[in-house]
C-alpha positions in Angstrom: -2.5 16.1 -34.6 -4.4 13.2 -33.0 -3.9 12.9 -29.2 -2.9 9.5 -27.8 -4.5 10.2 -24.4 -5.9 7.3 -22.5 -6.9 4.5 -24.8 -8.7 1.3 -24.0 -6.4 -1.7 -24.6 -7.5 -5.1 -25.7 -7.0 -7.6 -22.9 -5.0 -10.5 -24.3 -1.7 -12.1 -23.7 1.3 -10.2 -25.0 3.2 -12.4 -27.5 6.6 -10.8 -27.1 8.1 -12.2 -23.9 10.3 -9.1 -23.3 7.4 -6.7 -23.6 5.3 -9.0 -21.4 8.0 -9.0 -18.6 8.4 -5.2 -18.8 4.7 -4.6 -18.6 4.5 -7.0 -15.7 7.1 -5.1 -13.8 5.4 -1.8 -14.4 1.9 -3.1 -13.5 3.4 -4.8 -10.4 4.7 -1.4 -9.2 1.3 0.2 -9.6 -0.4 -2.7 -7.8 2.0 -2.4 -4.9 1.2 1.3 -4.7 -2.5 0.6 -4.6 -2.1 -2.1 -2.0 0.0 0.2 0.2 -2.7 2.9 -0.1 -5.5 0.5 1.0 -3.5 -0.8 4.0 -2.6 2.8 5.1 -6.0 4.4 4.5 -8.2 1.6 5.7 -5.9 -0.1 8.2 -6.4 -3.5 6.6 -4.1 -6.4 7.1 -2.8 -7.4 3.6 -0.9 -10.4 2.3 -0.5 -10.2 -1.5 1.5 -12.7 -3.6 1.9 -12.7 -7.3 4.0 -14.9 -9.5 5.6 -13.6 -12.7 5.5 -15.6 -16.0 8.9 -17.0 -15.2 7.7 -18.2 -11.8 9.4 -15.6 -9.6 7.2 -14.7 -6.6 6.5 -11.1 -5.6 4.8 -10.3 -2.3 3.5 -7.4 -0.2 2.6 -7.9 3.5 1.3 -5.4 6.0 1.8 -5.3 9.0 3.7 -8.6 9.2 3.7 -11.9 7.5 3.2 -13.8 10.8 0.2 -11.9 12.1 -1.4 -11.7 8.6 -1.0 -15.4 7.9 -2.3 -16.3 11.4 -5.3 -14.1 10.8 -5.9 -15.7 7.4 -5.7 -19.2 8.7 -8.0 -18.4 11.6 -10.4 -15.7 10.2 -12.8 -16.2 13.2 -10.3 -15.2 15.9 -11.4 -12.5 18.2 -10.3 -8.9 17.5 -8.3 -8.7 20.7 -5.9 -11.3 19.3 -4.9 -9.0 16.4 -2.3 -6.3 16.3 -4.9 -3.6 16.0 -6.8 -4.6 19.2 -6.4 -1.1 20.9 -7.8 0.6 17.8 -10.7 -1.8 17.6 -11.5 -1.4 21.3 -11.5 2.3 20.9 -13.9 2.1 17.9 -16.3 -0.1 19.9 -16.3 2.3 22.8 -16.7 5.2 20.5 -19.7 3.6 18.7 -21.4 2.7 21.9 
Protein backbone atom coordinates (compact mmCIF):
# COMPACT_ATOMS: atom_id res chain seq x y z
CA UNK A 1 0.00 0.00 0.00
CA UNK A 2 1.46 3.33 -1.06
CA UNK A 3 1.72 5.94 1.71
CA UNK A 4 0.32 9.39 0.92
CA UNK A 5 2.63 11.16 3.41
CA UNK A 6 3.77 14.66 2.67
CA UNK A 7 3.70 15.37 -1.00
CA UNK A 8 4.89 18.40 -2.88
CA UNK A 9 1.96 20.15 -4.49
CA UNK A 10 2.09 22.14 -7.67
CA UNK A 11 1.63 25.84 -6.96
CA UNK A 12 -1.13 27.11 -9.23
CA UNK A 13 -4.57 28.60 -8.79
CA UNK A 14 -7.27 26.16 -7.76
CA UNK A 15 -10.00 26.25 -10.39
CA UNK A 16 -12.88 25.09 -8.17
CA UNK A 17 -14.01 28.15 -6.21
CA UNK A 18 -15.36 26.17 -3.23
CA UNK A 19 -12.12 24.21 -2.88
CA UNK A 20 -10.16 27.46 -3.15
CA UNK A 21 -12.14 29.12 -0.33
CA UNK A 22 -11.83 26.05 1.90
CA UNK A 23 -8.06 25.89 1.35
CA UNK A 24 -7.78 29.64 2.01
CA UNK A 25 -9.59 29.21 5.31
CA UNK A 26 -7.33 26.32 6.38
CA UNK A 27 -4.13 28.08 5.32
CA UNK A 28 -5.25 31.32 7.01
CA UNK A 29 -5.57 29.46 10.30
CA UNK A 30 -2.04 28.09 9.96
CA UNK A 31 -0.69 31.55 9.08
CA UNK A 32 -2.37 33.04 12.18
CA UNK A 33 -0.76 30.36 14.35
CA UNK A 34 2.68 31.07 12.92
CA UNK A 35 2.27 34.84 13.31
CA UNK A 36 1.16 34.38 16.92
CA UNK A 37 4.23 32.21 17.59
CA UNK A 38 6.56 34.85 16.12
CA UNK A 39 4.98 37.65 18.13
CA UNK A 40 5.12 35.63 21.35
CA UNK A 41 8.60 34.14 20.98
CA UNK A 42 10.36 37.16 19.51
CA UNK A 43 8.33 39.98 21.01
CA UNK A 44 7.75 41.54 17.61
CA UNK A 45 5.03 44.01 16.81
CA UNK A 46 2.93 42.53 14.03
CA UNK A 47 0.23 43.88 11.75
CA UNK A 48 -0.90 41.30 9.17
CA UNK A 49 -3.73 41.86 6.69
CA UNK A 50 -4.83 39.42 4.01
CA UNK A 51 -7.81 39.62 1.65
CA UNK A 52 -9.70 36.54 0.51
CA UNK A 53 -10.61 35.97 -3.12
CA UNK A 54 -14.05 37.45 -2.43
CA UNK A 55 -12.49 40.58 -0.92
CA UNK A 56 -13.09 39.90 2.76
CA UNK A 57 -10.21 41.21 4.91
CA UNK A 58 -8.62 39.13 7.67
CA UNK A 59 -6.14 40.67 10.09
CA UNK A 60 -3.89 39.84 13.01
CA UNK A 61 -2.39 42.56 15.19
CA UNK A 62 -0.11 42.31 18.21
CA UNK A 63 -0.01 44.14 20.63
CA UNK A 64 -2.49 46.77 19.37
CA UNK A 65 -3.53 48.26 16.07
CA UNK A 66 -2.81 51.82 17.16
CA UNK A 67 0.74 51.27 18.44
CA UNK A 68 1.70 48.95 15.57
CA UNK A 69 0.35 51.29 12.89
CA UNK A 70 2.09 54.23 14.57
CA UNK A 71 5.34 52.30 14.59
CA UNK A 72 4.91 51.37 10.91
CA UNK A 73 4.22 54.95 9.85
CA UNK A 74 7.21 56.23 11.83
CA UNK A 75 9.76 53.41 11.73
CA UNK A 76 12.55 55.69 13.00
CA UNK A 77 10.84 56.59 16.28
CA UNK A 78 12.96 56.06 19.38
CA UNK A 79 12.49 52.81 21.27
CA UNK A 80 11.29 54.64 24.38
CA UNK A 81 8.13 55.61 22.45
CA UNK A 82 7.15 51.99 21.97
CA UNK A 83 5.11 49.80 24.27
CA UNK A 84 8.17 47.61 24.96
CA UNK A 85 10.36 50.47 26.21
CA UNK A 86 11.04 48.85 29.62
CA UNK A 87 12.14 45.61 27.98
CA UNK A 88 14.40 47.45 25.52
CA UNK A 89 15.93 49.53 28.30
CA UNK A 90 16.66 46.37 30.28
CA UNK A 91 18.30 44.76 27.25
CA UNK A 92 20.53 47.81 26.70
CA UNK A 93 21.63 47.86 30.34
CA UNK A 94 22.21 44.12 30.28
CA UNK A 95 24.31 44.27 27.10
CA UNK A 96 26.48 47.09 28.48
